[in-house]
VOFI-198483 format. One record per residue: residue in three letters; x negated, y negated, z of N, C-alpha, C, CB in turn. Coordinates in steps of 0.05 Angstrom, whole numbers, padded with zeros to 5 digits. Each point is the difference from the previous one (the first is absolute). Glycine has a CB too. Layout:
REM residues N
("Ala" (X Y Z) (X Y Z) (X Y Z) (X Y Z)),
...
***
This chain:
REM residues 222
("Met" (00277 00062 00346) (-00012 00014 -00023) (00016 -00006 -00025) (-00017 00037 00031)),
("Ile" (00003 -00045 -00052) (00014 -00006 -00026) (00002 00025 -00016) (-00018 -00047 00001)),
("Pro" (00042 00055 -00009) (00003 00025 -00015) (-00009 -00003 -00029) (00039 00012 00029)),
("Cys" (-00065 -00012 -00033) (-00012 -00005 -00026) (-00027 00014 00000) (00024 -00044 -00006)),
("Thr" (-00033 00052 -00018) (-00027 00010 -00004) (-00017 -00023 -00012) (00016 00048 -00007)),
("Val" (-00038 -00053 00019) (-00020 -00019 -00012) (-00022 00016 -00012) (00012 -00037 00033)),
("Leu" (-00016 00034 -00059) (-00020 00015 -00015) (-00023 -00018 -00008) (00036 00030 -00017)),
("Val" (-00060 -00022 00024) (-00024 -00014 -00008) (-00014 00016 -00022) (-00006 -00021 00046)),
("Val" (00002 00009 -00069) (-00015 00012 -00022) (-00029 -00009 00002) (00042 00003 -00030)),
("Ala" (-00060 00015 00036) (-00027 -00008 00007) (-00021 00016 -00015) (00017 -00013 00045)),
("Lys" (-00040 -00001 -00049) (-00023 00011 -00014) (-00024 -00001 00019) (00019 -00014 -00046)),
("Ala" (-00034 00035 00048) (-00023 00000 00018) (-00019 -00023 -00007) (00004 00050 00005)),
("Pro" (-00010 -00067 00014) (-00018 -00023 -00005) (-00029 00009 -00002) (00032 -00030 00023)),
("Ile" (-00039 00043 -00045) (-00027 00010 -00005) (-00015 -00021 -00017) (00016 00049 00002)),
("Pro" (-00040 -00056 00005) (-00016 -00018 -00016) (-00002 00009 -00029) (-00027 -00012 00041)),
("Gly" (00033 -00006 -00059) (00000 00006 -00028) (00026 00013 -00011) (-00048 00005 00005)),
("Phe" (00067 00001 00014) (00025 00013 -00007) (00024 -00019 00006) (-00021 00045 00009)),
("Ala" (00018 -00060 00012) (00022 -00018 00009) (-00008 -00029 -00004) (00015 00034 00033)),
("Lys" (00004 -00051 -00042) (-00004 -00028 -00003) (-00024 -00007 -00018) (00021 -00006 00046)),
("Thr" (-00023 00019 -00068) (-00022 -00005 -00018) (00001 -00027 -00013) (-00003 00049 -00008)),
("Arg" (00028 -00061 00007) (00002 -00027 -00012) (-00013 -00022 00018) (00042 00015 -00024)),
("Leu" (-00049 -00007 00048) (-00014 -00019 00018) (-00030 00000 -00004) (00037 00006 00033)),
("Thr" (-00047 00013 -00049) (-00029 00002 -00004) (-00007 -00004 -00029) (-00002 00032 00038)),
("Pro" (-00018 -00050 -00043) (-00009 -00021 00019) (00021 -00022 00004) (-00048 00010 -00013)),
("Pro" (00044 -00028 00031) (-00024 -00006 00015) (-00004 00017 00025) (00004 -00046 -00016)),
("Leu" (00017 00060 00026) (-00004 00018 00023) (-00016 00024 -00009) (00043 -00016 00022)),
("Thr" (-00057 00028 -00003) (-00012 00026 -00005) (00021 00022 00002) (-00045 -00017 00017)),
("Pro" (00041 00040 -00028) (00019 00022 00003) (00006 00006 00029) (-00015 00019 -00043)),
("Ala" (-00005 -00020 00060) (00004 00006 00029) (00017 -00022 00013) (-00045 00023 00001)),
("Glu" (00040 -00048 -00008) (00017 -00022 00011) (00029 00003 -00009) (-00040 -00030 00001)),
("Ala" (00044 00036 -00027) (00027 00003 -00010) (00014 00023 00013) (-00015 -00019 -00044)),
("Ala" (00002 00041 00048) (00012 00023 00013) (00006 -00006 00030) (-00025 00030 -00032)),
("Asp" (00008 -00044 00045) (00005 -00007 00028) (00024 -00018 00002) (-00049 00004 00011)),
("Leu" (00052 -00023 -00030) (00023 -00018 00000) (00026 00016 -00005) (-00030 -00038 -00016)),
("Ala" (00028 00057 -00002) (00024 00016 -00006) (00007 00017 00024) (-00013 00002 -00048)),
("Ala" (-00007 00009 00062) (00006 00016 00024) (00013 -00017 00021) (-00039 00029 -00011)),
("Ala" (00029 -00054 00014) (00011 -00018 00021) (00029 -00006 -00007) (-00045 -00020 00008)),
("Ala" (00051 00015 -00034) (00027 -00006 -00008) (00019 00024 00005) (-00018 -00032 -00035)),
("Leu" (00008 00056 00029) (00016 00024 00004) (00005 00005 00030) (-00019 00019 -00042)),
("Leu" (-00001 -00023 00058) (00003 00004 00029) (00021 -00020 00011) (-00048 00016 00004)),
("Asp" (00047 -00041 -00013) (00020 -00019 00009) (00028 00009 -00009) (-00035 -00037 -00002)),
("Thr" (00037 00047 -00022) (00025 00009 -00011) (00011 00023 00016) (-00013 -00016 -00045)),
("Leu" (-00004 00035 00051) (00009 00024 00016) (00009 -00009 00028) (-00032 00029 -00026)),
("Thr" (00018 -00048 00038) (00008 -00010 00026) (00028 -00013 -00002) (-00049 -00007 00013)),
("Ala" (00053 -00010 -00033) (00025 -00013 -00004) (00023 00020 -00004) (-00024 -00040 -00019)),
("Val" (00019 00060 00003) (00021 00020 -00005) (00006 00015 00025) (-00015 00004 -00048)),
("Arg" (-00005 00004 00062) (00004 00015 00026) (00016 -00016 00020) (-00043 00024 -00008)),
("Asp" (00038 -00050 00008) (00014 -00018 00020) (00026 -00011 -00010) (-00044 -00011 00017)),
("Ser" (00052 00019 -00041) (00025 -00011 -00012) (00025 00012 00012) (-00026 -00008 -00042)),
("Thr" (00024 00029 00057) (00022 00016 00012) (00016 00015 -00021) (00002 -00034 00037)),
("Ala" (-00014 00038 -00061) (00013 00017 -00020) (00001 00029 00011) (-00016 -00030 -00038)),
("Gln" (00038 00044 00032) (00004 00027 00011) (-00020 00020 -00011) (00048 -00011 00004)),
("His" (-00056 00007 -00029) (-00018 00019 -00014) (-00021 -00015 -00015) (00037 00034 -00004)),
("Val" (-00063 -00027 00008) (-00022 -00015 -00013) (-00017 00021 -00014) (00001 -00037 00034)),
("Val" (-00007 00032 -00060) (-00015 00019 -00016) (-00021 -00015 -00017) (00040 00031 -00001)),
("Val" (-00060 -00016 -00007) (-00021 -00011 -00017) (-00004 00019 -00024) (-00023 -00023 00040)),
("Ala" (00025 00013 -00064) (-00007 00015 -00024) (-00029 -00007 -00006) (00048 -00001 -00019)),
("Trp" (-00066 00020 00021) (-00029 -00004 00000) (-00014 00011 -00024) (00002 00001 00049)),
("Thr" (-00022 -00015 -00058) (-00018 00011 -00020) (-00029 -00007 00007) (00036 -00003 -00036)),
("Gly" (-00055 00021 00029) (-00028 -00005 00006) (-00010 00014 00025) (00006 -00044 -00021)),
("Glu" (-00032 00046 00023) (-00013 00015 00022) (-00004 -00018 00024) (-00023 00030 -00032)),
("Leu" (00038 -00025 00054) (-00002 -00016 00024) (-00028 00000 00011) (00048 00010 00010)),
("Thr" (-00062 00012 -00011) (-00026 00002 00013) (-00021 -00019 -00013) (00011 00047 00011)),
("Arg" (-00005 -00055 -00036) (-00019 -00018 -00014) (00008 -00030 00003) (-00009 00037 -00033)),
("Ala" (00031 -00041 00046) (00012 -00027 00001) (-00015 -00018 00021) (00044 00019 -00014)),
("Ala" (-00043 -00045 00009) (-00009 -00019 00020) (00019 00003 00024) (-00019 -00032 -00035)),
("Arg" (00008 00030 00059) (00015 00002 00025) (00016 00026 00002) (00003 -00050 00001)),
("Ala" (-00016 00071 -00010) (00014 00026 -00002) (00011 00009 00028) (-00030 00012 -00039)),
("Ala" (00014 -00015 00060) (00009 00009 00026) (00024 -00016 00010) (-00047 00013 00010)),
("Glu" (00047 -00039 -00015) (00023 -00017 00008) (00025 00008 -00016) (-00031 -00038 00012)),
("Leu" (00027 00042 -00038) (00023 00008 -00016) (00011 00027 00007) (-00019 -00027 -00037)),
("Asp" (00001 00046 00043) (00009 00026 00008) (00017 -00001 00025) (-00041 00020 -00021)),
("Ala" (00032 -00036 00040) (00015 -00004 00025) (00027 -00013 -00005) (-00043 -00003 00026)),
("Ala" (00044 -00017 -00043) (00025 -00014 -00005) (00020 00018 -00015) (-00026 -00043 -00002)),
("Leu" (00016 00060 -00016) (00018 00017 -00015) (00012 00022 00016) (-00028 -00010 -00039)),
("Gln" (00019 00014 00063) (00012 00021 00018) (00029 -00007 00007) (-00045 00010 00018)),
("Asp" (00052 -00035 -00020) (00027 -00009 00006) (00020 00003 -00024) (-00020 -00031 00034)),
("Phe" (00010 00041 -00056) (00015 00001 -00025) (00002 00028 -00011) (-00014 -00047 -00010)),
("Glu" (00036 00052 -00005) (00001 00023 -00017) (-00016 -00008 -00025) (00046 00017 00018)),
("Val" (-00065 -00001 -00026) (-00018 -00006 -00023) (00004 00022 -00021) (-00034 -00024 00030)),
("Phe" (00038 00016 -00054) (00001 00019 -00022) (-00015 -00011 -00024) (00045 00017 00016)),
("Ala" (-00054 00000 -00034) (-00016 -00008 -00023) (00017 -00012 -00021) (-00032 00036 00010)),
("Gln" (00021 -00056 -00024) (00014 -00012 -00023) (00001 00020 -00022) (-00015 -00046 00013)),
("Arg" (00037 00045 -00029) (00003 00018 -00023) (00006 -00017 -00025) (00017 00037 00030)),
("Gly" (-00025 -00028 -00053) (00005 -00015 -00025) (-00025 -00007 -00014) (00041 -00017 00020)),
("Thr" (-00039 00011 -00046) (-00023 -00005 -00017) (-00007 -00030 -00002) (00011 00041 -00025)),
("Asp" (00009 -00058 00029) (-00006 -00029 00000) (00014 -00013 00024) (-00005 00000 -00050)),
("Phe" (00000 -00026 00054) (00009 -00012 00025) (00030 -00001 00002) (-00041 -00028 00000)),
("Gly" (00055 00023 -00022) (00029 00000 00000) (00011 00027 00008) (00000 -00035 -00035)),
("Gln" (-00011 00057 00025) (00009 00026 00008) (-00007 00006 00029) (-00006 00015 -00048)),
("Arg" (-00017 -00024 00057) (-00007 00005 00028) (00019 -00014 00019) (-00048 00005 -00014)),
("Leu" (00056 -00030 00006) (00020 -00014 00017) (00026 00014 00001) (-00023 -00043 -00012)),
("Ala" (00032 00052 -00012) (00026 00014 -00001) (-00001 00026 00017) (00008 -00019 -00046)),
("Cys" (-00029 00034 00044) (-00003 00024 00015) (-00002 -00006 00030) (-00022 00022 -00039)),
("Ala" (00008 -00043 00046) (-00003 -00007 00029) (00027 -00007 00012) (-00046 -00016 -00009)),
("His" (00063 00001 -00006) (00027 -00006 00009) (00016 00026 00004) (-00002 -00045 -00023)),
("Ala" (00000 00063 00003) (00015 00025 00002) (-00008 00016 00024) (00004 00000 -00050)),
("Asp" (-00030 00001 00055) (-00010 00015 00024) (00009 -00013 00026) (-00040 00015 -00027)),
("Ala" (00038 -00042 00028) (00008 -00014 00024) (00030 00003 00006) (-00038 -00032 -00007)),
("Ala" (00054 00033 -00015) (00029 00001 00003) (00010 00026 00011) (00003 -00032 -00038)),
("Arg" (-00020 00052 00039) (00009 00026 00010) (00010 -00001 00029) (-00032 00021 -00031)),
("Ala" (00024 -00042 00046) (00009 -00004 00027) (00029 -00008 00001) (-00046 -00012 00014)),
("Gly" (00058 00004 -00037) (00028 -00007 -00001) (00006 -00028 00009) (00009 00046 00008)),
("Leu" (-00030 -00063 -00008) (00004 -00028 00008) (-00007 -00019 -00023) (-00011 00012 00048)),
("Pro" (00021 -00037 -00048) (-00009 -00019 -00020) (-00030 -00004 00003) (00044 -00024 00001)),
("Val" (-00057 00018 -00024) (-00030 -00002 00000) (-00008 -00028 -00007) (-00003 00048 -00014)),
("Leu" (-00014 -00060 00031) (-00013 -00025 -00006) (-00029 00005 -00005) (00033 -00026 00029)),
("Gln" (-00042 00021 -00053) (-00028 00006 -00008) (-00017 -00025 -00002) (00017 00040 -00024)),
("Ile" (-00041 -00038 00035) (-00019 -00022 -00003) (-00027 00012 -00008) (00024 -00028 00035)),
("Gly" (-00043 00011 -00042) (-00027 00009 -00007) (-00019 -00007 00023) (00010 -00006 -00049)),
("Met" (-00035 00002 00041) (-00021 -00006 00020) (-00014 -00026 -00005) (-00007 00049 00006)),
("Asp" (00021 -00066 -00022) (-00013 -00025 -00009) (00012 -00025 00013) (-00009 00022 -00043)),
("Thr" (00028 -00019 00062) (00013 -00023 00013) (-00002 00003 00030) (00031 -00005 -00039)),
("Pro" (-00056 00001 00050) (-00003 00003 00029) (00015 -00021 00016) (-00044 00020 -00009)),
("Gln" (00053 -00042 -00005) (00015 -00020 00014) (00029 00008 00006) (-00029 -00034 -00022)),
("Ala" (00038 00057 00010) (00027 00010 00005) (00000 00014 00027) (00009 00006 -00050)),
("Asp" (-00001 -00021 00071) (-00001 00011 00027) (00024 00017 00007) (-00027 -00040 00013)),
("Ala" (00027 00050 00011) (00022 00018 00009) (00027 -00014 -00001) (-00032 00024 00029)),
("Ala" (00033 -00050 -00022) (00026 -00014 -00001) (00011 -00002 -00028) (-00015 -00026 00040)),
("Leu" (-00003 00020 -00059) (00009 -00003 -00028) (00010 00027 -00011) (-00032 -00038 -00007)),
("Leu" (00017 00060 00014) (00008 00026 -00009) (00027 00008 00012) (-00049 00013 -00006)),
("Ala" (00052 -00018 00032) (00025 00006 00013) (00023 -00015 -00013) (-00024 00010 00043)),
("Ala" (00020 -00036 -00048) (00021 -00017 -00013) (00006 00010 -00028) (-00015 -00039 00027)),
("Ser" (-00005 00048 -00041) (00004 00010 -00027) (00016 00026 00000) (-00043 -00021 -00014)),
("Ala" (00036 00039 00033) (00015 00025 00003) (00029 -00005 00007) (-00042 00023 00014)),
("Arg" (00047 -00043 00004) (00027 -00006 00007) (00016 -00012 -00023) (-00015 -00008 00047)),
("Gln" (00001 -00008 -00063) (00013 -00012 -00024) (00008 00023 -00019) (-00026 -00043 00005)),
("Leu" (00009 00063 -00008) (00006 00023 -00017) (00025 00014 00010) (-00049 00005 -00012)),
("Leu" (00050 -00001 00038) (00023 00014 00011) (00025 -00017 -00002) (-00030 00024 00031)),
("Asp" (00028 -00050 -00027) (00023 -00018 -00001) (00012 -00002 -00028) (-00019 -00026 00038)),
("Cys" (00001 00024 -00058) (00010 -00003 -00027) (00009 00027 -00012) (-00031 -00039 -00006)),
("Gly" (00020 00061 00016) (00009 00026 -00010) (-00008 00006 -00029) (00037 -00003 00033)),
("Glu" (-00055 -00013 -00044) (-00007 00003 -00028) (-00031 00002 -00003) (00041 -00026 -00013)),
("Thr" (-00053 00005 00003) (-00029 00000 -00005) (-00011 -00027 00008) (00006 00032 -00038)),
("Val" (-00031 -00032 00049) (-00014 -00025 00006) (-00027 00001 -00014) (00024 -00005 00045)),
("Leu" (-00033 -00018 -00054) (-00025 -00003 -00014) (-00015 -00024 00010) (00020 00022 -00041)),
("Gly" (-00045 -00018 00048) (-00017 -00021 00010) (-00019 -00010 -00022) (00003 00019 00046)),
("Pro" (00003 -00042 -00059) (-00017 -00009 -00021) (-00028 -00009 00009) (00042 -00015 -00023)),
("Ala" (-00061 00018 00006) (-00027 -00009 00006) (-00007 -00023 -00018) (-00014 00046 00013)),
("Thr" (-00004 -00063 -00004) (-00006 -00025 -00014) (-00013 00005 -00027) (-00005 -00022 00044)),
("Asp" (-00006 00046 -00048) (-00013 00006 -00026) (00019 00012 -00020) (-00043 00007 00025)),
("Gly" (00069 -00006 -00019) (00019 00011 -00018) (00007 00029 00006) (-00017 -00031 -00034)),
("Gly" (00004 00044 00052) (00006 00027 00008) (00020 00000 00024) (-00045 00015 -00016)),
("Trp" (00043 00006 00032) (00016 00001 00024) (-00015 00014 00022) (00042 00000 -00027)),
("Trp" (-00036 -00008 00052) (-00014 00011 00023) (00017 00020 00016) (-00026 -00043 00003)),
("Ala" (00052 00042 -00007) (00017 00019 00014) (00024 00007 -00017) (-00014 -00020 00044)),
("Leu" (00023 00045 -00041) (00024 00009 -00014) (00016 00018 00019) (-00023 -00003 -00045)),
("Gly" (00048 -00004 00050) (00017 00016 00017) (00023 00011 -00016) (-00013 -00028 00039)),
("Leu" (00018 00054 -00036) (00021 00015 -00014) (00018 00015 00019) (-00030 00003 -00040)),
("Thr" (00056 -00005 00037) (00018 00017 00015) (00008 00024 -00016) (00017 -00040 00023)),
("Asp" (-00020 00039 -00050) (00005 00023 -00017) (-00026 00010 -00011) (00045 -00018 -00013)),
("Pro" (-00054 00042 00022) (-00026 00010 -00008) (-00002 00005 -00030) (-00004 00021 00044)),
("Gln" (00026 -00018 -00058) (00000 00004 -00029) (-00012 -00024 -00015) (00040 00030 00005)),
("Ala" (-00037 -00054 00008) (-00010 -00024 -00013) (-00030 00000 -00004) (00038 -00025 00020)),
("Ala" (-00052 00040 -00003) (-00029 00001 -00002) (-00010 00011 -00026) (-00001 00006 00049)),
("Arg" (00017 00010 -00063) (-00008 00011 -00026) (-00005 -00022 -00020) (00026 00042 00010)),
("Leu" (-00013 -00065 -00007) (-00003 -00021 -00019) (-00029 -00012 00000) (00049 -00011 00006)),
("Leu" (-00063 00014 00017) (-00027 -00011 00002) (-00019 00013 -00019) (00009 -00009 00047)),
("Ala" (-00004 00034 -00055) (-00018 00014 -00018) (-00002 -00013 -00027) (00010 00042 00024)),
("Asp" (00010 -00058 -00032) (00001 -00013 -00026) (-00006 -00030 00001) (00033 00034 -00014)),
("Val" (-00040 -00044 00038) (-00006 -00028 00003) (-00031 -00004 -00002) (00042 -00008 00029)),
("Pro" (-00052 -00009 -00047) (-00029 -00006 -00001) (-00009 -00012 00026) (00003 -00007 -00050)),
("Met" (-00023 00019 00063) (-00010 -00010 00025) (-00024 -00018 -00003) (00018 00042 00021)),
("Ser" (-00024 -00057 00000) (-00023 -00018 00001) (-00001 -00020 -00023) (-00024 00037 00023)),
("Thr" (00047 -00048 -00030) (00001 -00022 -00020) (00014 -00024 00013) (00001 00033 -00039)),
("Asp" (-00002 -00056 00026) (00012 -00024 00011) (00031 00001 -00005) (-00043 -00025 -00008)),
("Arg" (00053 00046 -00003) (00029 00003 -00004) (00011 00025 00015) (-00004 -00023 -00044)),
("Thr" (-00012 00036 00060) (00009 00024 00014) (00024 -00005 00018) (-00047 00017 -00002)),
("Gly" (00046 -00039 00016) (00023 -00007 00018) (00025 -00004 -00016) (-00031 -00020 00032)),
("Glu" (00029 00004 -00053) (00023 -00006 -00018) (00011 00025 -00012) (-00019 -00045 -00009)),
("Leu" (00001 00062 -00001) (00008 00025 -00014) (00012 00020 00019) (-00035 -00008 -00034)),
("Thr" (00025 00009 00058) (00011 00018 00021) (00028 -00009 00007) (-00046 00009 00018)),
("Arg" (00049 -00035 -00014) (00027 -00010 00007) (00020 00005 -00023) (-00022 -00035 00028)),
("Ser" (00013 00031 -00053) (00018 00004 -00023) (00008 00029 -00002) (-00021 -00038 -00023)),
("Ala" (00001 00056 00027) (00006 00029 -00003) (00021 00008 00021) (-00047 00008 -00017)),
("Leu" (00044 -00018 00041) (00020 00007 00021) (00027 -00012 -00007) (-00037 00001 00034)),
("Gln" (00038 -00026 -00041) (00026 -00013 -00006) (00013 00013 -00025) (-00017 -00043 00020)),
("Asp" (00001 00050 -00040) (00012 00012 -00024) (00012 00027 00005) (-00034 -00025 -00026)),
("Asn" (00026 00037 00049) (00011 00026 00007) (00020 -00002 00023) (-00042 00021 -00015)),
("Gly" (00052 -00045 00019) (00022 -00004 00019) (-00006 -00005 00028) (00023 00028 -00029)),
("Tyr" (-00049 -00034 00035) (-00008 -00005 00028) (-00002 -00031 00005) (-00025 00044 00001)),
("Ala" (00038 -00053 00019) (-00003 -00028 00008) (-00027 -00004 00014) (00051 -00005 00004)),
("Val" (-00066 -00014 -00011) (-00027 -00005 00011) (00001 -00025 00017) (-00022 00022 -00039)),
("His" (00015 -00019 00065) (-00002 -00022 00019) (-00029 -00006 00005) (00045 00013 00021)),
("Leu" (-00053 -00038 -00022) (-00028 -00008 00002) (-00009 -00004 00028) (00004 -00021 -00045)),
("Leu" (-00029 00031 00050) (-00014 -00005 00025) (-00018 -00025 -00004) (00001 00050 00013)),
("Pro" (-00014 -00059 00008) (-00019 -00023 -00003) (-00022 00006 -00020) (00010 -00014 00047)),
("Val" (-00020 -00006 -00060) (-00023 00002 -00019) (-00026 00001 00016) (00026 -00024 -00036)),
("Leu" (-00043 00043 00030) (-00026 00002 00013) (-00022 00002 -00021) (00021 00023 00040)),
("Thr" (-00046 -00027 -00032) (-00023 00002 -00017) (-00015 00026 00005) (-00004 -00050 -00001)),
("Asp" (00000 00066 -00019) (-00016 00024 00001) (-00030 -00008 00000) (00036 00028 -00023)),
("Val" (-00053 -00013 00036) (-00028 -00004 -00002) (-00011 00017 -00023) (-00004 -00010 00050)),
("Asp" (00004 -00003 -00074) (-00010 00014 -00023) (-00026 -00013 -00011) (00047 00013 -00011)),
("His" (-00051 -00038 00017) (-00023 -00015 -00010) (-00013 -00016 00023) (00021 -00004 -00046)),
("Val" (-00045 -00004 00042) (-00015 -00013 00021) (00015 -00026 00009) (-00043 00019 -00018)),
("Cys" (00055 -00032 -00001) (00014 -00025 00008) (00025 00005 00017) (-00016 -00020 -00043)),
("Asp" (00024 00045 00046) (00023 00006 00017) (-00008 00004 00029) (00022 00021 -00039)),
("Ile" (-00047 -00016 00044) (-00009 00008 00027) (00005 -00022 00021) (-00035 00029 -00021)),
("Ala" (00026 -00053 00015) (00003 -00021 00020) (00029 -00007 00007) (-00044 -00018 -00017)),
("Pro" (00061 00014 -00003) (00028 -00007 00007) (00014 00023 00015) (00001 -00029 -00040)),
("Val" (-00007 00054 00033) (00013 00022 00015) (-00011 00001 00028) (00007 00026 -00043)),
("Ala" (-00033 -00029 00046) (-00012 00000 00027) (00011 -00022 00017) (-00042 00019 -00020)),
("Ala" (00048 -00042 00008) (00011 -00022 00016) (00027 00006 00012) (-00024 -00031 -00030)),
("His" (00038 00051 00019) (00026 00008 00010) (-00001 00027 00014) (00022 -00026 -00037)),
("Ser" (-00046 00035 00043) (-00004 00026 00014) (-00015 -00005 00026) (-00002 00024 -00044)),
("Thr" (00006 -00006 00062) (-00013 -00003 00027) (-00016 00025 00008) (00037 -00031 00013)),
("Gly" (-00037 00051 -00029) (-00012 00026 00008) (-00028 00005 -00012) (00046 00017 00004)),
("Arg" (-00050 00008 -00011) (-00026 00008 -00009) (-00008 -00013 -00027) (00007 00044 00024)),
("Phe" (00014 -00048 -00041) (-00006 -00012 -00026) (-00011 -00028 00003) (00036 00027 -00021)),
("Ala" (-00024 -00043 00038) (-00009 -00027 00005) (-00029 00000 00011) (00047 -00015 00009)),
("Ala" (-00053 00034 00009) (-00027 00001 00011) (-00020 00009 -00021) (00020 00011 00044)),
("Ala" (-00012 00008 -00061) (-00018 00009 -00022) (-00005 -00023 -00020) (00016 00047 00006)),
("Ala" (00005 -00062 -00012) (-00004 -00022 -00019) (-00018 -00021 00011) (00045 00009 -00018)),
("Ala" (-00042 -00014 00045) (-00017 -00020 00012) (-00030 00007 00000) (00039 -00011 00029)),
("Arg" (-00045 00037 -00030) (-00028 00009 -00001) (-00012 -00003 -00027) (00010 00032 00036)),
("Leu" (00006 -00035 -00057) (-00011 -00004 -00027) (-00012 -00027 -00002) (00034 00031 -00019)),
("Thr" (-00055 -00034 00002) (-00013 -00026 -00003) (00019 -00019 -00016) (-00045 00022 00000)),
("Thr" (00043 -00047 00006) (00017 -00020 -00014) (-00004 00002 -00030) (-00003 -00030 00040)),
("Gly" (-00022 00034 -00048) (-00005 00002 -00029) (00014 00023 -00013) (-00043 -00021 00008)),
("Ala" (00047 00043 00005) (00013 00023 -00012) (00029 -00005 -00005) (-00033 00030 00023)),
("Leu" (00045 -00049 -00009) (00028 -00005 -00003) (00007 -00022 -00019) (00005 00016 00046)),
("Arg" (-00026 -00028 -00058) (00005 -00022 -00019) (00007 00012 -00027) (-00032 -00030 00024)),
***
């Protein structure tokens, strides 16, 4: 058992609410199903990572989500709490604070990297413990897919970092370093934010996301 909390920040995959940048060419239902598949793969990976504590910071109505029954069953293995805050940066900061109450280092991921399997998450958690500082997983779009903190106070810095930009990763790293935290990098991954991301991520996935992507028409992925 790895003495670490793995935190998943998740949004209910509701048609028209989740993955709206995929529509068009995907329909809202297709986009939501793909998001649900990615989240289910992520929850499976986190559950199998052997982390001591696993939590989900959740927003949205589960009953309206694609694959609601599957998600409800998967979430039974997690401590689930509601996201707090008025914008995404504040919600991330609050989620870290809530997850840190267990007294363990926190490795946070989202629901957009279904290729991050249990082995990668376990290795990332061990790297966080070994370095005793901070780990950051850069994303190919300039953001980041994972953030690990041993000091829960560092999470407050996220509230002032512009999110969902091509400089979010750089600015997050700078904010941490400027406040005295050494940042150790994890492997670079691709988030599924745009239609062009689906095929390359599916190629490195073996679970529900890969199967859902395979069901989409070739034309929708162009």
